[in-house]
PAMI-740655 format. One line per field, with one value per residue (C-alpha): x, y, z; residue in three letters; residue number from 1. Coordinates in steps of 0.001 Angstrom, whole numbers. Layout:
<timis>
east = c(X, ...)
north = c(Y, ...)
up = c(Z, ...)
r = c(ALA, ...)
k = c(NUM, ...)
</timis>
This chain:
<timis>
east = c(102666, 104714, 105263, 106772, 108951, 110083, 110400, 113103, 114732, 115405, 116351, 118737, 120570, 120584, 122455, 125011, 125474, 125741, 128712, 130476, 130368, 131871, 134871, 135325, 135767, 138048, 140601, 143502, 142904, 138668, 137284, 135184, 133042, 132528, 131518, 129006, 127210, 127060, 125430, 123240, 122019, 121416, 119166, 117198, 116616, 115705, 113129, 111792, 111244, 109747, 107470, 106316, 105951, 103629, 101457, 100976, 99705)
north = c(151464, 149382, 152430, 154225, 151066, 150825, 154879, 154456, 151622, 153199, 156480, 154426, 153197, 156665, 157874, 154899, 155937, 159503, 158341, 155735, 158504, 161329, 158719, 158309, 161892, 162295, 159294, 161252, 159433, 158674, 156227, 158436, 155576, 154037, 157729, 158105, 154928, 155628, 158720, 157159, 154613, 157507, 159457, 156170, 155912, 159651, 159181, 156191, 158061, 160999, 158721, 156553, 159925, 161410, 158282, 159151, 162323)
up = c(108652, 106362, 104126, 106924, 107565, 104233, 104475, 107460, 105984, 102697, 104823, 106358, 103292, 101752, 104861, 104537, 100809, 101839, 104038, 101672, 99302, 101612, 102608, 98654, 97831, 100924, 99629, 97618, 94301, 94537, 92054, 89578, 88423, 91912, 92884, 90108, 90677, 94364, 93423, 91379, 93831, 96390, 94228, 93129, 96974, 97434, 94440, 96109, 99594, 98302, 96305, 99234, 101231, 98793, 99095, 102731, 102237)
r = c(MET, ALA, ILE, GLU, SER, ARG, ILE, ARG, GLU, LEU, GLY, SER, ARG, HIS, GLU, SER, LEU, ASP, ARG, THR, ILE, GLN, GLU, GLU, THR, SER, ARG, PRO, VAL, SER, ASP, SER, THR, ARG, LEU, ARG, GLU, LEU, LYS, ARG, GLN, LYS, LEU, ARG, LEU, LYS, GLU, GLU, ILE, GLU, GLY, LEU, ARG, ALA, ARG, LEU, HIS)
k = c(1, 2, 3, 4, 5, 6, 7, 8, 9, 10, 11, 12, 13, 14, 15, 16, 17, 18, 19, 20, 21, 22, 23, 24, 25, 26, 27, 28, 29, 30, 31, 32, 33, 34, 35, 36, 37, 38, 39, 40, 41, 42, 43, 44, 45, 46, 47, 48, 49, 50, 51, 52, 53, 54, 55, 56, 57)
</timis>
């Protein structure tokens, strides 16, 4: 069950990054460098989650 716990943890971090990205894009002048890094982090989390889910099946 450790994998499922890790998936939940990563999912929570993924959602948090998504909210941060939305906040940044709603600013009048968003920081494109910060946005790019946040999106990169979000993608890494998504890939890790998918890899863990594949190990469960």
